[in-house]
C-alpha positions in Angstrom: 95.6 131.1 194.4 97.3 128.9 197.0 95.6 128.6 200.3 97.0 127.7 203.7 95.5 125.1 205.8 94.2 125.5 209.3 96.8 123.9 211.6 94.4 122.8 214.2 92.6 120.6 211.8 95.5 119.4 209.7 96.4 116.2 211.5 92.7 115.0 211.3 92.5 115.9 207.7 95.7 114.2 206.8 94.5 111.1 208.6 91.3 111.2 206.7 93.2 111.6 203.5 95.7 108.8 204.1 94.1 105.4 203.3 94.8 102.3 205.4 97.6 100.3 203.8 96.6 96.9 202.4 98.0 94.6 199.8 96.8 95.8 196.4 98.3 97.2 193.2 97.8 100.8 194.1 100.8 101.6 196.4 99.2 99.4 199.0 96.3 101.8 199.6 92.8 101.1 200.6 90.9 102.0 197.3 88.5 104.8 197.6 84.7 104.4 197.3 82.4 107.4 196.7 84.7 110.1 198.1 87.8 111.6 196.4 91.0 111.1 198.5 94.8 111.9 197.9 96.5 109.3 195.9 99.7 107.8 197.6 100.1 110.6 200.1 103.8 111.4 201.0 104.9 109.0 198.1 103.4 110.6 195.0 101.1 113.3 196.4 103.5 115.3 198.5 104.3 119.0 199.3 105.4 119.7 195.7 103.4 119.9 192.6 102.3 116.5 191.2 99.7 115.9 188.4 98.5 113.6 185.6 99.4 109.9 185.7 99.4 106.7 183.7 99.4 103.1 184.8 100.5 100.4 182.4 97.9 97.9 181.3 99.7 95.1 183.3 99.5 97.4 186.4 103.3 97.1 187.0 104.5 100.6 185.9 103.3 104.1 186.7 104.4 107.5 185.2 103.3 110.9 186.5 104.3 114.6 186.3 106.4 116.4 188.9 106.2 120.1 188.4 107.4 123.4 190.0 105.0 126.4 189.9 102.4 124.9 187.7 104.9 123.6 185.2 105.8 127.0 183.9 109.2 126.9 185.5 109.9 123.1 185.2 108.1 119.9 184.9 109.4 116.3 184.5 108.0 112.8 184.3 108.5 110.4 187.2 108.5 106.7 187.1 107.9 103.8 189.5 107.9 100.1 188.8 106.4 97.3 190.8 108.9 94.5 191.4 108.0 91.3 193.4 104.8 93.1 194.4 106.5 96.3 195.7 106.6 99.7 194.1 109.9 101.3 193.7 110.5 104.9 194.9 109.5 107.3 192.2 112.5 108.6 190.2 112.9 110.8 187.1 112.1 108.7 184.0 115.2 107.7 182.1 114.3 109.7 179.1 113.4 112.9 181.0 114.9 115.4 183.4 116.4 118.0 181.0 113.4 119.5 179.3 109.8 120.3 180.3 108.1 117.0 180.0 104.6 116.1 181.2 101.3 114.3 180.6 102.3 110.6 180.0 99.9 108.2 178.4 100.3 104.5 177.6 99.2 102.9 174.4 96.4 100.3 175.0 99.0 97.5 174.6 101.5 99.1 177.0 104.3 99.0 174.4 104.5 102.8 173.9 104.3 105.8 176.2 103.2 109.2 174.7 103.8 112.6 176.4 104.1 116.3 175.7 107.5 118.1 175.8 109.2 121.3 174.7 112.4 119.4 173.9 113.9 120.5 170.6 113.8 118.3 167.5 117.2 119.8 166.6 119.4 122.7 167.8 117.5 125.2 165.7 114.0 123.9 166.3 111.3 126.0 167.8 110.7 124.8 171.4 106.9 124.7 171.6 105.2 121.8 173.2 104.7 118.8 171.0 103.7 115.2 171.3 106.4 112.6 171.6 106.4 108.8 171.9 108.9 106.4 173.4 108.7 102.7 172.8 109.6 99.8 175.0 112.1 97.3 173.7 113.4 94.3 175.5 111.8 95.5 178.6 113.5 99.0 178.6 112.2 102.4 177.5 114.1 103.7 174.5 114.7 107.2 173.1 111.7 109.4 172.5 110.7 110.2 168.9 109.0 113.3 167.8 105.6 112.8 166.2 105.4 114.7 162.9 102.5 116.3 161.1 99.5 116.1 161.2 99.8 115.6 165.0 102.4 118.2 165.8 102.2 121.8 164.3 103.7 125.2 165.0 101.1 125.5 167.8 101.2 123.7 171.3 100.0 120.2 171.6 99.3 118.6 174.9 97.8 115.6 176.8 97.7 112.6 174.3 95.3 109.8 174.8 95.3 106.8 172.5 92.4 104.4 171.8 92.5 100.8 170.7 91.6 101.9 167.2 94.9 103.8 167.0 93.1 107.2 167.1 95.0 109.7 169.2 93.2 112.4 171.0 95.0 115.6 172.3 94.8 119.3 173.1 95.8 121.9 170.7 96.0 125.6 170.9 93.4 127.3 168.7 93.1 130.7 167.3 90.3 132.9 168.6 90.1 130.7 171.8 92.5 129.0 174.2 92.4 125.3 173.3 90.3 122.5 171.7 90.3 118.8 172.0 91.2 117.3 168.6 91.5 113.8 167.2 93.8 112.4 164.5 92.1 109.2 163.2 94.4 106.1 162.4 93.4 105.1 158.8 95.3 102.9 156.4 98.4 102.9 158.7 98.6 106.7 158.9 97.1 109.6 160.9 94.5 111.7 159.2 94.4 115.4 159.6 93.4 116.6 163.1 89.8 117.7 163.5 88.2 119.4 166.6 85.6 117.3 168.4 82.1 118.7 167.9 80.3 121.4 169.9 79.0 118.6 172.3 82.6 118.5 173.6 84.3 121.8 172.5 82.6 125.1 173.6 83.3 128.7 173.1 85.3 128.6 176.4 88.1 126.2 176.4 88.5 122.5 176.7 91.7 120.5 177.4 93.3 117.5 178.9 91.0 114.8 177.6 91.1 111.1 178.5 89.4 108.9 176.0 88.1 105.4 176.9 90.3 102.9 175.0 87.0 101.7 173.4 86.0 105.2 172.6 82.7 104.9 174.5 83.2 108.1 176.4 85.7 111.0 176.8 86.6 112.9 180.0 88.0 116.5 179.8 88.4 119.7 181.6 86.1 122.6 180.6 87.1 126.2 181.3 84.6 129.0 181.5 81.9 126.4 180.5 78.2 126.4 181.4 77.6 124.2 184.4 81.1 124.8 186.0 81.5 124.5 189.8 84.9 126.1 189.8 87.2 127.7 187.3 87.7 124.4 185.5 85.7 121.2 185.9 85.9 117.7 184.5 83.0 116.9 182.1 82.1 113.6 180.3 80.6 113.1 176.8 79.5 109.7 175.7 79.1 108.2 172.2 75.7 106.8 171.1 75.2 103.7 169.1 75.8 105.7 165.9 79.2 107.0 167.2 78.0 110.5 167.7 79.5 112.4 170.8 76.6 113.5 173.1 76.3 116.8 174.9 78.9 116.8 177.7 77.8 116.9 181.4 79.6 117.9 184.5 80.6 114.7 186.4 79.5 116.3 189.7 80.7 117.8 193.0 82.3 114.5 194.2 85.2 115.4 191.9 84.7 119.0 191.0 84.8 122.0 193.3 86.4 125.4 193.8 89.4 126.1 191.7 90.7 124.0 188.8 90.1 120.2 188.5 91.9 118.6 185.5 93.9 115.7 184.1 91.2 113.0 184.2 92.5 109.5 183.9 90.8 106.1 184.4 92.8 103.1 185.5 93.2 100.2 182.9 90.9 98.0 185.0 88.3 100.9 184.7 87.7 100.8 188.4 89.1 104.2 189.4 89.1 107.8 188.3 92.3 109.8 188.9 92.4 113.6 188.6 94.5 116.6 189.6 93.4 119.4 192.0 95.0 122.2 194.0 92.1 122.1 196.5 93.1 123.2 200.0 91.2 123.2 203.3 90.7 126.7 204.4 91.2 130.2 203.3 93.1 132.8 205.2 92.8 134.7 207.5 93.6 132.0 210.1 91.4 131.9 213.2 94.4 132.4 215.4 97.9 133.9 214.6 100.5 131.4 213.4 104.2 131.2 214.1 106.9 130.3 211.6 107.1 126.7 212.7 103.4 126.1 212.2 103.4 127.9 208.8 106.4 125.8 207.5 104.7 122.7 208.7 101.5 123.7 206.8 103.6 124.6 203.6 105.5 121.3 203.8 102.3 119.1 203.9 100.6 117.4 200.9 97.5 119.7 201.6 99.3 123.0 201.2 97.4 123.9 198.1 99.9 122.7 195.4 98.6 120.4 192.7 98.2 116.8 193.7 96.6 113.6 192.4 93.3 112.4 193.8 91.3 109.2 193.1 87.8 108.0 193.5 85.9 104.9 192.4 84.8 105.3 188.7 81.5 103.5 189.0 78.6 105.8 188.9 80.8 108.6 187.3 81.9 107.2 183.9 79.2 104.5 183.4 
């Protein structure tokens, strides 16, 4: 449900959500501390739907998803590059713009970008969502390649996340429940059959959109209808012990989670910041005073109109 904001408090709230501009890698924003704030307001987080993002290991490229109506109508991947210390205005990625593309994720070395798409493999192919990969050659991103079995199946696959080991984690539709987080391990230069992560991560509810630490020390994911939820879907964390066993997942807390759906966790390559997607608004209707059309349009055209947007917070104390 999308909520309107209270006009009287909107300027103050926007001011609080708009960091002071300074010279640093993140769109010249003052990095957040222990409070989640909008990421790149008016540039990336705007009045439209924006979600999930990926920053290159060098910190000079950024991809994220731009969507309309939750991605059910249309979604595409946007791209921005830092040139001479300045970020370019986000544009549709060169390999996107025709099909529903979303959820970009860099390989740990930055040479590949993985994403989910319903683009067909040929004219007669079933158009479910599969994982694709595009490789950078001579500084340019090439043509996306469809990843075959055991990664892609006749079911939907979403939200890839790749570890330094080559293991790829992603979301897959499952019979008898909505979705599970699965992993295909990279062994002897090939992917093994996908297996669901254990009950410490996957519950009877539904788990999706997992970000794995490149060293596979922890995994962040969204749990839906899971014990310990604040909202309809919260971000949880599971850590691996010294034996490599995933430990019981815990809610990362109300600094990130709240009413509604909180999803698409992502940690920056420097491991300093946690990014996530939320449709959180400010106030529910009814308004305290009647609104005219001008005021309502101003509310609906603001980044805080209740559409999905990207937020960020300092990762220290959350993932360590």
